[in-house]
N, C-alpha and C positions, 0 to 999 in steps of 0.2 A: 338750393340743395343739389349736389352732383350725384349721380347715380352710378358713378365709376365702380364703387365697391359694394354696390347692392345687389344681391343675388337676383336673377331674373327667372320667372317661372312661366314656361309656355303654357297656355290655357287653350286647350282644345275643345271645340264643339263636337259633340257626338250625338248620333240619333237614337241609340239605345245604350243607356248608361251600363246595363249588366253586360251585353257583349263586349263594350268597350273595356270594362274593367277585366274581363278575361282575356282580351286581346293584349292589352298592355301589361298585365300581371303574368298570365300563363304562357302567352305565345312569345312576347318580347323579353319577358323575365325581369321587369322593372319590380321594384320592392314596394308592395302596397303599403301606405301609411296610414290612410283613414278614408273613410266614406262619410260624407255628410249630407244634409238635405240638397245641397246644390250640386254637389258632383262627388269627386273623388281625388285623392292625392297619391302619386306615386315618386319614389326616390330613385334617381339616377345619376351616375356620374358626379356626385357631390351637390346636386342641386334637385329641384322638383319639377314634376309635371302635373298639371291639373287637367281633369275633364269635366265637362258639363253638358247635360242634356239640353238640346234646343232644336226646333224645327229648322234652323239655318244650317244644321251640320251638314257638310259636304258641298257647300256652296262656295266655299274658298277657291279661287283659282291661282293659288300660290302655295307654296311649301309653308306649313305651319310648324314644323319641328324637324330637326336634323340630328343624327347621332354620328359622333366621330368614333371610328373603331380602328384598331391597329392592324387587323387583318380583315379586309373587305371581304375577299373570296370566301374565307372560312366562316364569317359571320353570315354571308349570303346563304352559304350551304346549310348552316344550323337553322336559319329562319325557313328556308324552303322546306326543310324536314318538318317544320311546325306548320306548313300550309301557307306561309306568306308568298305572295305573288310579286315579282319585281317588273315594273314597267320602265322601259327605256323610253326616253322622249328627247325631242330636239330642243336645244336652248332657243328661246324665242328670238334673241337679238343677234346670235352668231351663226345659227343653223348647224352648230357642231353638237356632237353628242353630249350630254350632260355626264360629267365624271362619276357621279353617285346616282345609282338607280333609285327609283321611287318605290317603296314598299306598300303593298295594300293586302288586305285579306278579302277573299271572296265573300260577298254579301255583307261587308262592312261599308257604312257610310261614314263620312267624317273620318278623321284620323290623321294621316301623316301628310 
């Protein structure tokens, strides 16, 4: 079975499901689909994003989700107005600035 045409759902570990639901829904503006005993689902860009609470949230040392936008500066301006903080970081293998800033929300663990 090939997965070429199968939709992919990023599944993100979060430390606080209620705070994460507010972040992804209210701050990032993703469309809430459902909450279930295991987590919650949001729709974005023709696909879905899942969140689930776990004590392992915030331990990933890699990017877990990325969003492609047509106007990065405008999108960043809107998100900053919602309290999102962007962190610039070095690419580990090249030493150059990463072209897309990482977004975090103060007091949020687990996430992007």
